[in-house]
C-alpha positions in Angstrom: 7.0 -0.9 -18.3 3.7 -0.2 -19.2 1.8 -3.2 -20.4 -0.6 -1.5 -22.9 -0.3 1.7 -24.7 -3.0 3.7 -26.7 -1.4 6.6 -29.0 -4.0 9.1 -30.5 -7.1 7.5 -29.9 -10.6 8.8 -29.1 -13.0 6.9 -26.7 -16.4 7.9 -26.6 -19.3 7.0 -24.4 -17.4 4.2 -22.8 -18.3 3.0 -19.3 -15.4 2.1 -16.9 -17.3 2.8 -13.7 -16.2 0.2 -10.7 -13.6 -1.3 -13.1 -9.5 -1.4 -12.8 -7.5 -0.2 -15.2 -3.7 -0.5 -14.3 -0.5 -0.3 -16.3 -1.5 1.3 -19.3 0.1 4.3 -20.8 -2.3 6.9 -22.7 -0.6 9.2 -25.4 -2.4 12.3 -27.2 -5.9 10.7 -26.3 -9.1 11.9 -26.1 -12.1 10.7 -23.4 -15.8 12.2 -23.9 -18.5 11.2 -22.0 -17.0 8.1 -20.2 -17.5 6.9 -16.5 -14.7 6.2 -14.2 -16.7 6.5 -11.0 -15.4 4.0 -8.5 -12.9 2.8 -10.8 -9.1 1.8 -9.8 -6.8 3.8 -12.3 -3.5 3.2 -11.0 -0.3 3.3 -12.4 -1.1 4.3 -15.7 0.4 7.2 -17.4 -1.8 9.7 -19.0 0.2 12.2 -21.1 -1.3 15.2 -23.8 -4.8 13.6 -22.9 -7.9 15.4 -23.1 -11.5 14.4 -20.6 -14.6 16.0 -21.7 -17.8 15.7 -19.8 -16.3 12.5 -18.0 -17.3 11.2 -14.6 -14.2 10.5 -11.9 -16.1 10.6 -8.6 -14.3 8.5 -6.1 -12.1 6.8 -8.7 -8.5 6.2 -7.3 -5.5 7.5 -9.2 -2.4 6.0 -7.3 0.8 6.2 -9.1 -0.9 7.3 -11.9 1.0 9.7 -14.0 -0.8 13.1 -15.4 1.3 14.8 -17.7 -0.2 17.8 -19.5 -3.8 16.8 -18.9 -6.9 19.0 -19.4 -10.0 17.9 -17.9 -13.1 19.8 -19.3 -16.8 19.7 -17.6 -15.8 16.9 -15.5 -17.3 15.6 -12.4 -14.5 14.5 -9.9 -15.5 14.6 -6.5 -13.3 13.2 -3.9 -10.3 12.4 -6.0 -6.8 12.2 -4.2 -4.5 13.8 -6.7 -1.8 13.9 -4.2 -1.6 10.2 -4.6 -0.7 10.5 -8.3 3.0 10.4 -9.4 4.8 13.7 -8.9 6.9 13.3 -12.1 5.9 15.6 -14.7 2.3 16.4 -12.9 0.4 19.0 -15.1 -3.2 19.4 -15.1 -5.4 22.3 -16.1 -9.3 22.1 -15.6 -12.4 23.9 -17.1 -16.0 23.9 -15.9 -15.1 20.9 -13.7 -16.6 19.9 -10.0 -13.6 19.2 -7.9 -15.3 19.5 -4.6 -13.7 17.3 -1.5 -10.6 16.5 -3.7 -6.8 16.7 -2.5 -3.7 17.9 -3.7 -1.9 18.1 -0.8 2.2 19.2 -1.6 1.7 18.8 -5.5 3.9 20.9 -7.7 1.2 22.9 -9.9 2.8 26.2 -10.9 0.7 27.7 -13.6 -2.5 25.5 -13.4 -5.4 26.7 -14.5 -8.6 26.1 -12.9 -11.6 28.1 -14.6 -15.1 28.1 -13.7 -14.8 25.2 -11.4 -16.3 24.3 -8.1 -13.5 23.9 -5.4 -15.7 23.5 -2.2 -13.4 22.2 0.6 -10.4 21.1 -1.6 -7.2 20.7 0.1 -4.4 22.4 -1.2 -2.1 22.4 1.7 1.7 22.4 1.1 1.0 22.8 -2.7 3.0 25.1 -5.0 0.4 27.0 -6.9 2.6 29.9 -8.0 1.5 31.7 -11.1 -1.6 29.6 -11.1 -5.2 31.0 -12.3 -8.1 30.4 -10.2 -11.0 32.3 -12.7 -14.2 32.1 -12.0 -14.1 29.4 -8.9 -15.9 29.0 -6.0 -13.3 28.2 -3.2 -15.6 27.7 -0.2 -14.1 26.2 2.5 -10.8 25.3 0.6 -7.8 24.6 2.4 -4.7 26.6 1.8 -1.7 26.3 4.7 1.8 26.4 4.3 0.9 27.0 0.2 3.1 29.0 -2.5 0.8 31.4 -3.9 3.3 33.8 -5.4 1.8 35.4 -8.3 -1.7 33.6 -8.2 -4.5 35.3 -9.4 -7.6 35.0 -7.6 -9.5 38.3 -9.1 -12.5 36.3 -10.1 -12.7 33.4 -7.6 -15.2 33.7 -4.8 -15.4 32.5 -1.1 -11.6 32.0 -0.4 -10.6 32.3 2.9 -6.9 32.0 4.2 -4.1 33.1 6.3 -1.6 35.2 4.7 1.0 34.7 7.3 1.2 30.6 6.7 1.0 30.8 2.9 3.6 32.6 0.5 1.6 35.4 -1.3 4.1 37.6 -2.7 2.4 39.6 -6.0 -0.6 37.4 -5.7 -3.6 39.2 -7.3 -7.3 40.0 -5.6 -10.5 41.5 -6.2 -11.1 44.2 -3.2 -14.6 42.8 -2.9 -13.4 39.4 -2.2 -10.0 40.2 -0.2 -11.8 40.0 3.4 -11.2 36.2 3.2 -7.5 36.9 3.9 -8.5 38.6 7.4 -11.1 35.7 8.5 -8.7 34.8 11.2 -9.2 38.2 12.9 -13.0 37.7 13.5 -13.6 41.4 12.4 -16.4 42.9 11.1 -16.0 44.7 7.5 -18.9 46.9 6.1 
């Protein structure tokens, strides 16, 4: 049972940096320009929430539920989303910096990553079927044993993964960036 519940509230310019917030439930809340850097946000539930221009750098979300949560223009460096609750996990990102984060093993069908930096993000074992990586930088992002069926990479850049170790049936790629699927062969394409 969650200790505190917040329903349909707006939090603006709140500094949670380095704080611990646990066992709380937030339903249909908006967080704008809040600082969660180095915070411990364990065992909370965020349901139908929106985060705008927030800093989550190195925050810990162990056991927290992210259920239909939107992140817009947020800094989320080094976040272990794989430690979040699996139950109804659903997130979408727009104009976010997610570098060095991990989604290891997450089920993220139809997830949307729009205008995001995803450098060195770990997507190993993820179900990203029907996901969209719109105008995203995937430099050194890891896709291994991932389900990428019907995933849209057409406007993404710098992706490189092995099609033999991932499911890519009906995935969409642009001709100019498809060379990243051949990287393991160490060939030159001109």
